[in-house]
N, C-alpha and C positions, 0 to 999 in steps of 0.2 A: 503493500500500500504506499501511497505517497506521504510525504512527511506531514501533510495537513491532517492525517488521522488524528481523531480525537483519543486522547489517551486518559485513563481513570485520573479523577481529581479528588477534591475534598468531598464529603457529605453534601448532596444538594438538598435544598430545602423544597417543601411541596410547592411553592408558588414560582419557582423558577421555570424559565422558558425552556423548551425542549432544545437540545443541541442539536443542529442541522447537520446531514452529511450530504454530500453530492456525488455524483458518480466516480467511480475509482477509490471512494472512501469508506471506512468502517469506524465505529466507535463501539465502547465498551461501558456497560453502566457503572455509574459512580455514586449509588447511594439508593436507598429505599423508593424515594419519591421522584427521581430523576428520570427524564424521558429522553429518547432520541427520535428525530423526525427527519423525513426526506419526501421528495415529490418525484413521483414515477410516471413515464408514459409506457414506452417499450421496455425499459429497463426493468430489473427485478431486484427486490430487496428480501434479504433472508434474514429473520430475526430469529437468531439462535439462543438457547438458555437452558441452563441446567437447574431443575427447581431444588435439587438436593443442597447445591452450594449457593445458590442465589445470584450467580453469575449469568450474565448474559451480554449480547450485541447484536449489532445490525450492520450489514454490508449493503453497498449499491452498485451493481455491475451492468455494464453497457452491452456486452456482448458474451455469448457463451463460450467463444475461444478467441485468441488473438490473430492476427495476420500481419504483422509488420506495418500496422497502420500508423504508428508513433505515438498512440495512446499508451498510457502507463499501464504496466502489466496487471495492476489491480483492476483494471476495468474489465477484465474477462473472468468469467464465471469461476473456472477451475482455481486461478489465482486467488480471487476475492474469497472463495469458500475455505481454502486451505489457510489463508492468512488469518480470517476471523476464528476459526477452529482453533489454530495453535495460539492465538492470543488468549482465546477463553481457557484454554488448558493451562497457560502459564499462569492466569489469574486465579486458577484453584477450581475448574470446572472439571469434571468428570466427563471423559469423552462418552462413554457408556450411557450417559445420563441425559446427553443434548436432545432436546425437542427442537422444532422449527415451525415458524409461520411464514409464509411467502406471499409475496405482492407483487403486482405489476404484470409486465408481458402483454400489455396492450397493443392492439394495431392501429397505430397512429396515421399512417397514411395510406389510402387505398391507391392499389395499382403499382405498390412497391413491394418487394419481397417483406414477409410477415417476420420480422426481427423479434417481436414479441413472444410469438408462440415458440420460437427457437429457443428464447432464454427460459419461457415457461417449462418446455421440454426438459432442457438441461438441468435446471434446479431441482425438478421432481425425480429424474432419473439419478442425479448425484447423491441425493438424500436416500433413495432406495439403495444404491449401491453401498453407501457408506453405513447403512443401518440405523439412520437416524430418523426417528418418528416425525413426521409432519402433522401436527395437530390442528393446522388451520391454513386455508388458503383463499386468496382471491387473485386469479390469474385470467389473463386473455380481456376480451371485450374491447370497446373503442373509448374508453374514459381514461384520462389521467387520474391518479391517486395521490393523495397526501396521507402518509402513514405515519403514525406515532406509536413508538413501543416503549413500554416500561420494562426494562431487563429484569430487575430484581423479582418482579412478579410473573414475568412471562405474558404480560397481558399487551394487547395490540388493538388499535383501531384504524379505520381508514375513511376518508371523506372522498367521495367520487367528486371529480372536478368539472364535470362535463364532456359532452361529446368531442371527439377529435374533430379538427377541421378537416373535411374530406377534400382531398387534393387530387383532381383528375389529371393525367398527364397531359401536358401542352404540346400539341403537334408541332413538329418541327417545323421551322420556316422553310417555306419552298426557296429554291434557288433562284434568284431574279438577277438583274442587270446590275445591282450594286448602287443604284441610286436610292437615295434617302429623300423622303418628302417630309417637309414641315408642315 
C-alpha cells in the first residue's frame, strides 16, 4: 500500500468523523467507536475483521490484477487483500477468525467492459480460496456507494448514491477534408 495508508492511532471518540480511504489505500481500526469510510463505483472495498480480537480494517482496490498501468500495486485486488490481511495479523488478529463484508463492483459506464463485475468475482473467489467467511455483501448494480465500517464491531453500512450516468459510445468522426467551420 502507499505511504498514505492510515495507521492505527490513539483511541477515537464516538463523535469523531470517519477516516476516509481512497483507491489503493487501507486502514485499520483504532478504537471501539472509530470508523473508516470510502466511496465506490466499480472498485471494491473489503471490510475484514476478527471478532475474537476486535481487530479490523478496510481496503479499496481498483482492479482485480495489475497490468503495468503505472498504478500503485495496492490498487490491485490480490495485493490489496494480502496487505490488509498481513496488517491485521500483525495487529493481533487471528487469520482463522477473519470475516469479511464486501461492497462495490458497480457497472458505471454502459458500453465498456464491466470492470465492476470482474472486481466482484475476484473478491468472492479470493475469500472462498482463503477460507475467509463472507458475512455480507452488496456487489454489482449501477449505483455508486458510500461505505462506512466500524472495525472493532464488524459493523458496516452503505448509502447508495444514485444511478450511474449512462454514457453511450460516441461514434467516431467521419474522415473529412480537414476544414473546420466556426
